[in-house]
C-alpha positions in Angstrom: -0.2 0.4 -0.1 1.3 3.1 -0.8 1.8 6.2 1.6 -0.9 8.4 -0.1 -3.4 5.4 -0.1 -2.4 4.9 3.7 -3.0 8.7 4.0 -6.5 8.5 2.4 -7.4 5.5 4.5 -6.9 7.5 8.0 -8.2 10.1 7.4 -11.2 8.1 6.2 -11.4 6.5 8.9 -11.3 9.3 11.0 -13.8 10.6 9.7 -16.2 7.9 9.8 -15.2 8.0 14.1 -16.0 11.5 14.4 -20.1 11.1 12.0 -21.5 8.9 15.5 -20.4 11.9 17.9 -21.8 14.6 15.1 -25.1 12.8 14.6 -25.2 13.2 18.8 -25.1 17.0 18.5 -24.5 19.1 21.6 -26.0 16.9 25.1 -26.1 19.3 28.2 -28.4 19.3 31.8 -30.0 22.1 32.0 -30.9 24.1 35.6 -33.8 21.8 36.9 -31.8 18.4 35.9 -33.6 18.0 32.2 -31.0 16.7 29.8 -31.5 18.6 26.8 -30.3 17.6 23.2 -28.8 19.9 20.6 -28.2 19.7 17.0 -25.6 22.0 17.2 -25.3 25.7 19.0 -28.3 27.8 19.7 -28.7 30.4 16.2 -31.8 31.8 17.4 -32.2 32.5 20.5 -35.1 33.9 22.7 -34.5 34.5 27.1 -37.0 35.6 29.4 -34.3 36.8 32.3 -32.2 39.7 32.7 -30.0 38.0 34.3 -29.4 35.4 31.4 -29.8 38.2 29.1 -26.8 39.9 30.3 -24.7 37.0 30.4 -26.1 36.0 26.4 -24.0 39.0 25.8 -20.8 39.1 28.2 -20.0 35.9 25.9 -20.1 38.2 23.1 -23.5 36.5 21.8 -26.1 39.2 21.6 -26.4 38.4 17.6 -28.3 35.3 18.6 -31.0 37.0 20.7 -34.0 37.4 18.8 -36.4 38.5 21.7 -36.3 39.5 25.2 -38.8 38.9 28.1 -39.9 42.5 29.0 -37.6 42.9 32.3 -34.7 42.4 30.0 -32.8 46.4 29.7 -29.1 45.9 30.1 -26.8 46.0 27.9 -28.6 49.2 26.4 -28.4 47.5 22.9 -31.0 44.2 24.1 -33.5 47.2 24.1 -33.5 46.9 20.2 -34.6 43.3 20.3 -38.3 42.3 20.2 -39.9 41.8 23.8 -42.3 38.5 25.3 -44.4 39.0 28.1 -42.9 36.3 31.1 -43.4 35.5 34.2 -46.6 34.7 35.2 -47.9 37.0 31.8 -46.1 34.4 29.7 -47.3 34.6 26.0 -46.4 31.4 23.9 -47.7 32.4 20.7 -45.5 35.7 21.3 -42.3 33.6 21.4 -43.1 31.5 18.9 -43.8 33.7 16.1 -39.6 34.7 17.2 -39.2 31.0 15.4 -36.5 30.2 18.1 -34.7 27.4 18.3 -34.4 28.0 21.7 -36.1 29.3 24.8 -34.4 30.1 27.7 -36.4 30.9 31.4 -36.2 30.7 35.0 -37.9 28.1 37.5 -39.6 31.5 38.3 -41.5 32.1 34.8 -41.9 28.8 33.5 -44.5 26.0 33.9 -44.0 22.3 33.0 -47.0 22.9 30.2 -45.4 25.9 28.8 -42.4 24.1 28.9 -43.9 20.8 27.0 -45.7 23.4 24.7 -42.8 24.8 23.3 -41.0 21.6 22.9 -44.1 20.2 21.3 -43.5 23.3 18.9 -40.1 22.5 17.5 -37.9 25.1 20.5 -35.8 23.6 22.8 -36.5 25.0 26.1 -33.5 25.6 28.9 -34.4 26.4 32.0 -31.6 29.1 34.5 -31.5 28.7 38.3 -29.0 30.6 39.7 -29.6 31.2 43.4 -25.5 31.4 44.5 -22.0 31.8 42.7 -21.9 28.6 42.1 -25.5 28.5 40.7 -24.2 31.7 38.4 -21.0 29.8 37.1 -23.4 27.2 36.0 -25.4 29.3 34.5 -22.7 31.2 32.1 -21.3 27.5 31.3 -24.4 26.2 30.3 -25.4 29.8 28.1 -21.6 29.2 26.9 -22.2 25.5 25.6 -26.0 26.8 24.2 -24.2 29.5 22.1 -20.9 28.1 21.4 -18.9 30.3 23.8 -17.1 28.0 26.1 -14.0 29.2 25.9 -15.6 32.6 26.5 -17.6 30.9 29.9 -14.7 30.3 31.1 -13.3 33.3 30.8 -16.1 35.3 32.6 -16.0 32.4 35.1 -12.2 33.2 36.1 -12.8 37.1 36.1 -15.6 36.9 38.3 -13.6 34.4 40.6 -10.3 36.7 40.5 -12.3 40.1 41.1 -14.0 37.8 44.4 -10.8 36.9 45.5 -9.2 40.1 45.4 -12.1 41.8 47.5 -11.7 39.3 50.1 -8.2 39.8 50.2 -8.7 43.5 51.0 -11.2 43.4 53.1 -10.5 41.1 55.6 -12.9 40.4 58.5 -14.9 43.4 60.1 -16.9 41.1 62.7 -19.6 43.4 61.4 -23.1 43.1 59.8 -25.4 43.9 56.6 -29.1 43.5 56.3 -29.3 43.9 52.1 -33.3 45.3 52.3 -34.3 43.4 48.3 -37.6 44.8 49.2 -38.9 48.0 50.7 -41.4 48.9 53.5 -43.8 49.9 51.6 -44.2 46.7 49.5 -43.1 44.7 52.6 -39.3 44.8 54.2 -38.1 41.5 52.4 -34.0 40.3 53.5 -31.5 38.2 51.6 -30.5 35.1 53.7 -28.2 32.3 53.6 -27.8 30.6 50.5 -28.1 33.6 48.4 -25.7 35.4 46.2 -25.4 38.4 48.3 -25.2 36.4 51.5 -21.9 35.6 49.9 -21.1 39.2 48.8 -21.0 40.1 52.6 -18.6 36.9 53.5 -16.5 38.3 50.2 -16.6 41.7 51.9 -15.7 41.4 55.7 -19.2 41.1 56.6 -21.9 38.3 58.6 -25.1 38.9 56.7 -27.4 40.0 59.9 -30.4 37.5 58.6 -28.1 34.4 57.9 -30.8 32.6 60.0 -33.0 33.3 56.8 -33.1 30.8 54.1 -33.0 31.9 50.9 -34.7 35.2 50.5 -38.1 35.6 52.8 -40.2 37.9 54.4 -38.8 40.1 57.7 -40.5 42.9 59.8 -39.2 45.9 61.2 -39.1 44.8 64.6 -36.5 41.7 63.1 -34.5 44.6 61.7 -34.6 46.7 65.2 -33.6 43.6 66.8 -30.2 42.7 64.4 -28.9 46.4 64.4 -26.7 45.7 61.9 -23.9 47.9 61.2 -24.8 48.4 57.5 -28.1 48.5 55.6 -27.7 47.7 52.0 -30.9 48.7 50.0 -31.5 47.5 46.6 -34.2 50.2 45.4 -34.4 52.1 42.7 -34.7 55.6 42.7 -37.3 57.2 39.8 -36.1 60.9 40.8 -39.2 61.8 42.5 -39.6 61.9 46.5 -36.6 60.9 48.9 -34.2 58.9 47.8 -33.9 55.0 48.6 -31.7 56.1 51.7 -33.3 58.9 52.7 -36.1 56.9 52.6 -34.3 54.5 55.0 -32.8 57.0 57.6 -35.8 58.9 58.0 -38.0 56.0 59.0 -40.0 55.9 62.9 -37.9 54.4 65.0 -35.1 53.3 62.6 -33.2 56.4 64.1 -31.8 53.9 67.1 -30.1 51.3 64.3 -26.3 52.2 63.9 -26.4 51.8 60.5 -28.6 54.8 60.4 -27.1 57.1 63.1 -23.5 56.3 61.8 -24.9 57.2 58.0 -24.1 53.6 56.7 -27.2 53.0 54.2 -25.9 52.3 50.6 -28.1 52.1 47.8 -26.7 49.4 45.6 -27.1 49.2 41.7 -30.5 47.4 41.5 -29.7 45.4 38.6 -26.4 44.6 39.1 -26.4 43.5 42.8 -29.8 41.8 42.7 -29.4 39.8 38.9 -27.6 36.4 39.2 -24.6 37.4 36.2 -21.1 38.4 35.6 -22.2 42.5 37.1 -21.9 40.8 41.1 -18.0 41.4 40.4 -19.3 45.1 40.1 -21.6 45.1 42.6 -18.8 43.1 45.2 -16.2 46.2 44.4 -18.9 48.9 44.9 -20.0 47.7 48.6 -16.8 47.1 49.7 -15.7 50.5 48.2 -18.4 51.7 50.5 -17.9 49.4 52.9 -14.0 51.1 53.6 -15.1 54.5 52.9 -17.6 54.0 55.9 -15.4 52.4 57.6 -12.5 55.5 57.8 -15.7 58.0 58.3 -17.4 55.9 60.8 -17.4 58.2 64.3 -15.0 57.0 67.0 -16.6 54.6 69.2 
């Protein structure tokens, strides 16, 4: 057998060996444990959740997005994408009209019937459910697989871990507590408890979550907050330009003037979207929180 024939034979053998793998496509497991098989990386995606849209753009895959949930507003260019209703108002007809091959939705936005209806129509449904930082990394990796951006996903995850490690190294342990107010008084107080990415941000910044005894995101009372008397209060409320700012509203609450955080002016209005969405901007939220705490520490009155 000639050298040329040997080379042709080897090439043919390698090609045949690859064919089954190509036929199997891409197999992944979403964050509810469902196994999904894609023939190839997605080409047309509808994403209903703001954090997943942010991940898609961070990966450099924004061109694949053909539709977004109504609350998906970052980065700015996403506003040019068609809007579909999401959450309890999810409209399957709107989604199908965009002819996506993949829909990404969160556990809060999806029902079994909706998933089955979409998949019956030939659309793959992938569910994300990031509650903590490890979940965020999983979501980024999963969406990296979906979009064919695995290397980019690894880069983002690495950058996040490096940023958190840097902040943690600078922060040390302050021995102080923080209360994350994720729902303001007028709507009923809710706090971030243990098992959440905000709880982890507290630890990264050298703080202890005042509501670490609450699992996940939970309703609390004014009395609960007063009893814990946190050193810092972080509000995620947005300011619309009228009336008192979120910080002014908290500082002016009846009976809250006895709290250490209020007395010392250590109430921080975090970027609502950055700190509440389980995506890459959590590293920006960690840096901003650390910057506030380190500044507040320097300005705090002597005991």
